[in-house]
N, C-alpha and C positions, 0 to 999 in steps of 0.2 A: 154651294157648299159642296153641294158632290162633284166640284171639281177637286175642296179643299180635300174630302176625304179621296179621293180620287190618287192626289195625289200623295197623301197618307199611305197608302199599300206602294204603293211605285217608290219609297223612299225606303220604304222597310226591304222592300223586297234588293232595293240597291243597297243596302249594307249586309244584306246575308252573302254578299258579294266576297268573294277572298280575294282581298288588294294587299300584293306583293309590298312585300315592307321592301325595297330600296326600290324599285324598275317604277312603283307610282306613287303619287304624295300630289296630297288634297291642299288644295288654298281657297282661302272663302274669301276672297279683296273681292273687289266689282270683280273684277275675274281678271285673271292674270293669263300669261303667256307661257305654257312649254317648251316654249324655245330657249335652248338652254344658254348659260353668260357665258358672253365671249373669254373661253379658256383664262383668258390674263387674267381677267376678275375674281376667279377662283382660287387664284393660287392664295397661301397663308400665308403669313412672315415670319419670317425663321431667325426673328431673332428671340431673346432668352423672355422678356419681357408679350410678345407678339404671340406668340409659343402655349397651346391650353394644352392640356396633360393628360392621358381619357386616362391613365391608373394611377392611382397613387391620393395622396390631399395635398391640394393643396390651399392653401385656410388664406388669411385677410393677413397683410402684411402692414406694418413698421412703420410707419416717415421717416427718414434716412437726417430729415434736413435739422432736424429737433424746433424744436418752439418760436417763435418766430420774438415770443416775450418771455419769460425765465430758460429755456435755450435746453428743456428738457429734452430727451435723446427719444423718449415711448410717444412724444408727443402723437395722436393717429385723432383730424378730425379737431377732435378737444383736449385738451390740455388738462388730466388730474388736480397738478400739480399747482400752476398758478388759478387753473380756470379760464382760460382762455380759447377761444375757437382760431382753429388754422388758417389757416387760407386750403382756398382748396386746392386738388393734387392733379392735376388731371391723367396721373401716371396710374390713380386708383380704379379700378373698376368698380363695377357694380355690386361684383358678386365680395367683393375684400369687404366695402362697407357693410355685411352682414355673415363675415365668418366663415362665405361657404365655400365648398370645391367646384372648380370651372365647369358648371356643369349642366347639358338639361335639368337631366330628372330632381327635381327640390322640392319637396314641401314648402307651399305658397303659405299654410299657416306658422311655420316657422319663424317668420318675417316679420308680422307682426309688432311682439313684443320688444324684435332689436331695436325698428325701426319707432318706436315709444319714446323704444331709452334714450336714442338718437338726439329725438325732439323734443322730448327735457334738458340737454343741454344746446341744440344748437339753435333751438329757436327764436329769429327776431325778434323776439316780442322781449326774452328775459333779459337782453342787453339795449336794452332801448335808451343805459344809463354810462353807457359805454363812450371807447371814441370810434370813431362815426370806422376807421376801419377795419375795426370787429365789428361794429351791428354790417357793413357788407358784406364782410369770411360770413356771417351770420345767414347773413341773408344767400350767400349761393352753397355756402354745402347744404343747409339748411332743404332747398334747394335741389338738389343735384340731393339728395337720402328720399324724398320724397320721388321722383323721377327715376331716382336706383327702385325703391320699392314695387313701383306700379310697374314698371321694366317688366321684373322676378317673375313677377306677380299670374302673370296671365302665361300663355300656353304662345301664343301667338307671338308676343312683343319681346319671349324672354328665350324662345326658338330664330330671331331674326337679331337678337343682340351678340349672343355667342354665336351666329357664325361673323357676325363683324368683328369681336375682339377676334375672332380664326380667320383673317382679312376676306372675308364674300359680305359685300354688298346686294344685300335683296331687295332690285327693281317694282317695291309693287303693282307698278305702275305698266307688265310685262303684259299683252292683253294673250289672254286664253282662244286656242283654235282646237284644241279636241271637242269635233260633234260632238259625242257625247254629254264628256261635261257641262255645254255649252245648254244640250235642255233641258238638262239635270238642274243649270240654277238659272231656264227659265220658267219652268214647270212651281219650282220650289218659289219662286220671287210671283207664280201664281198661287199656290198657292196661299203665302203668307195674306198676300191683299184683300183675301178670296175669303180666312178664315172668317168671322165672326164672333163665336166665343170663346175666351178664357181652356175649356178645354177642349177644340183645336192645335189650341196657339203653343199649347203647352205640350203639346202630344210630339209636335210635328219639330218644338223644341227641342226636346230631347230623341228624338231621332240624329239631330241635327250635330249630336250634344255629341251624339257615338260615332255623326264622321267624325266630326273633330278630333277625337280621341284618341283610333284609330289611324290620321294621317300624323298625329301627332306620336304617337310610339313609331311611326312607320317614320320619321324625322329622326328618331334618336338610334332606330339600327344604320340608317342612311347615314347619318354625321360622326358617330362611334368610328365609322368603319375608312366615314376620308372620304368617303362618295358622296364630295359636291354637287355636286349637276343635282342627284335625287336627290340633296336633304332642297337641296331649295325652289325645286318641287313641289313640292312638302309642302313649304311653304306658304306657294304661292296656293294650293289648295284651306289649308289652313285659314288663311286667310277669307276664302270665300266662304265658307264655314263660318266659321265670325260674326262678321257683316251682316251672316243672313239672322245668329242669334239676336244680333243687336236688334233686327231689321218687326223676329220680337217680343223681342221686351221692348219696345217702345210700345206697339199694341198691346201689350198685357195692359 
């Protein structure tokens, strides 16, 4: 318990430090490395579909192929004309599904209503008496919408996804070598392990969430400036804090 109190104070001190918004970044994962990814892996796609726009509004686009059943051109995931579920279009990203701009900062609460609306049209239980083809479409579309909602709801997964859309794949298994961060990770894990009441755990959780938000903000600045090396470091540290939060929740 004594070590837990010491750790709480230690984290508070760390939180009060000034974090550079682009040159530093945090990761919540098991522990990932500050080693920069190869330059080739950080090059983003130049195609019209792969390029993210940092200004202006990019909203949900509709498939130009038309409904497979009735030919309606405005069919997007689901045809409102003949009520048929459409096959999954791999070119449609998660932001398009929810009619959102391709940007990191979104209101996660805005996803719930749209998610429920989609499931009222796409859920497999609604097409149990239709053809096997459409039942398969329903299972695939419903799964994709569910995964899209989960991915965009959390800061970490949303950051990794938007980097992927921009041609940068982040390796979560990179090993972190920063001695200061490694020491912090060790102390935090020890504090979580020794905390024996909900008050202590919630206090640590609150401080960890603050650190997660700080690195999330740093990611935004790095990403929008297209400083992808810095953005990757931010994601690595966000991963570390996200996992610490998960450990705390298991004990609460």
